[in-house]
Structure formats: C-alpha cells, structure tokens
N, C-alpha and C positions, 0 to 999 in steps of 0.2 A: 448344471443349474443355474438359474438367476432367482436373486434374493432382493426383494423389494421391502424397504422400510419406509412404512407409510405412518404419518404423523401429522399434527396440527402445526408443527414448526414451535420453536421455543420448548423442544424437549429433549435436547442433547443429541440431536442428529449428526452434527459435526463432530461431535465426540466419539460416536459410535461408530462414524466412517474412518475417523483416526484410529481407532482401536482395531478395525476390521482392515486395516493397511497393513497390519502385522499377521495376516493371513497370506499365506504363500500359494495356494491353489485356487484362490479368487483375486480378481481386481476389485478396488472398492473406489467410489466416488460420491461427491455430494452435488445433487442439482447440476449434473452433467448435460445433459439435454434439456434443460427447461426453457431455452430459446429457441429450440428447433421447432418447427412447423410441421404439420402434416404427419404422415405414418413414421417418418425419420424420428419423430420425438420419443418413440418407443424401441427405437432400435439399439437394445441393449446387447452386449455382446454376451456369449455364455459365459458361465463362471464367474458373473459379475454381480455385486452387490452394489445397490443404488439406493441411497436416501433421498426424497425430494418430496417436502410437505404438498408442493402443488399437484403432485399424481393423485392426490386425494380428490381433485375434482375433474379425474380422468379414469376413475374407476371402471367405468363402463367400456372403454375403449382397451384398457388395460386386462380387461378378463375376454375381450373378443380376441387378443392376440394370445394372450399366454395362459387362460384358463386356469386349470387346477396344475399345470405344468412347474410353474415357478413357486418359490417359497416366500411367505408373506410374514412380514411382521410388523404388529403395530405398537408402536413406541409411544408410551403415555408418561404425563408427569402430572404431579398434582395440578388440579385444575386450578386453583386461586393462584399459584405461582407462575400459570401459564398466562392465566388473563393479565396477572400483574406485570408479566413482561412483555406483552403486546400493548400495554398502555404506554409503556416507554417509547414505543415505535409510532404512535400517532405524529404524522406531520412530516415523518421520513420519506425521502424520497423512493418510490417504488416499494413501499410498506404494504405488506398485503392485507394488513388490517384497514390500512387507510383506504384502499381499494375496496375493501368487502364493505366498509362503512357507508360510502358514496355509491359505489357501483351496484352492490346487491341489495343494502337496505336502504339504498337512495336517499341517504341522509348526508348533509355535509358534516364533518367532524365540528366545523366552526360553529356550527348552530346548537351543537350538545354539550351539557355540562359534563363534569369530570365522571358522576354517577353514571351519567346515561353511555357516557363514552367505555366506562368499566362494563356495562352490561353489552354493549356491543361485541367487546372482546370475549365475554363468556358465549355469547349467542356464535361467533365464531368457532371456539374450542368445541364446543357442544354439537355444533353442524357438522363439524370435519369429523369427530370422534364417533358420531353416530352414523355417518356414512361408510365410515371403514367399517366399523362393528357389522353393519348389514352386509357389506360386500364379502366379509370374511366368514359369514355365516353358512356359505356355500364351499368354501374351501378346507381342504384335508391336510395341506402341509401349510401351518402357520403357528406363530407364537406370539403372547402378549408379553412386552417386556415394559418395566416400569423404571424409571430413571432413578427414584430413590432405592429401589432393590437391584440396581444394574450390576453389581459386581456379584451378585448370585444368578441373575437373570443371562448375563451375557457367556458364562461358560455353557448354559443350557443351549443357546443358540448355537455356539462354537461346535457342540456335540452333533446337534441335528443335523447341520449342512456339512458335516464331515471336513470342518476346516483344519488345515495343517499349517502351522507356524509356533509364534512365539506367544502363547495365550498372556505369560505373567507381563510381558511389555503392552500387550494390548489392554489389559486390565489399569495398566499405569496411565492410559491416556484419560482416564476417567477421572483423575486427580488434578486435570489440566484444564483450566477453562478456554473453551471454545467457542468463538463466537458470542460472546457475553453480550448482553443488552444493559448498557449502563444508561442512569437517568441522565439525560442531557437537557439543559434549559434551553425553551426555544425563545428567542426573542420576539417582541412584536413585530418587526421588520423580516423575520423569518417567516413567521406565519403568514403576513401579508404577502410576502412573494410567493408563497405556494396557494394563495388564494386566488392572487392575479394570475398565475398560471392557468389554475382549473378553469377561471372564468374567460380566459382566453382561447382554450382548448373548445371550452362550449359554444363560444362565439364562433370559431372557425367552422365548427361541425354545423351550425345552424344557417350560417351561410352558405355551405356547400350543399344542405338539404335544398335550399331555393333554387339551386342552380338548374 
C-alpha cells in the first residue's frame, strides 16, 4: 500500500517523514519525485510513504492512478502559524508562496504591502486545504493529522497502515526542528536582484512570443 501525506507545506511534513523512516515495512521520503515530469511523477513504489505539498496541485492525476487503493493523510497545522511561516518565505528562490502570488494571483509581491502579502498566504493555505478536503471526501482510507496533536495522531496512523518498527524513536523526531523557517532579513539589493530576474524572464518570454 502507498501512503500519501497531503498538506499545504509548513505543517511538519519533513518531521513526519523522519518519523516514518523508523518504520521497517515502508520506505518514506519527502518530495522525492517533485522534479519529475509526466507519468513518472506518480511512479511511487509499493509500501512507500510520500509527503509532498505539491501533490495537492495534482489531485486529479493522483486519483486517476491510485483511486481508493492508497491511504491518504491530510496533515494540517494552525492556520495562522502556517500563514506566518509562509510570510518568511517571500522572495526566496523557488518559494511556492512567491510563485502562487505572482503566477496564480497574478500580482508581484513587490507591489503588495505586508498585510496584503499575509492575505496571499492565507489564500494559499485555504486553497490547498479545501482542495485536499474535497479530494478526500470520496476516499475511504484516510486520516486527518494535526501537527499540534501529532504525538496522539501519529500512533493512530502507525496502527492504520500496519507499521512495524520503533514507534518511540519515531515520536522523538517531532521534538527536533526539521526544515524550520527562520526570519531572514532581505536587503534592498537582494529584492532588487529578484525583481530584475523576474523582469528579464518576462522579457525573454515576450521576445520569444513574437518570433
């Protein structure tokens, strides 16, 4: 059986995979196929646990391939904390919140004030979580896990998927900070560099469209 941990990101997905790596009868990885294209993007081995917040944008394909045969986990965290965590990731290269703002909302972060950027973060979190909730409404093998209640919820997952291994060591992983998002001061020059990169990319696409 394959287990998919679906989430918005910034919810402890790295930690839960570290915990799952103490399971002996499953492999476990974090975003292992996120850069793969086509059908191979979903070519996960059997008896594998995968956490990847970007799968929330591929739920239709995930359903077509695995339907109700897989076990699905919706990993959530306090909405305000998730939004605040994403706020710290604006202007980071390949940041999903930066891409969501400019690519989906069609607004450059440079044109938004702090309050508006925080609203973008809330929009992103709400979009992903409602998409996952709708996807799971037709599934029978599923479990909601809350990061704030992880020490009680994770053993339930362990039992439901028939995990074999060291549960005590697995639970200790949640006391370690994994993939933490610390506030980084972004200088004027670093922001300017990202703006120039964006504008150059847009210019190249415009030139190509006229060829």
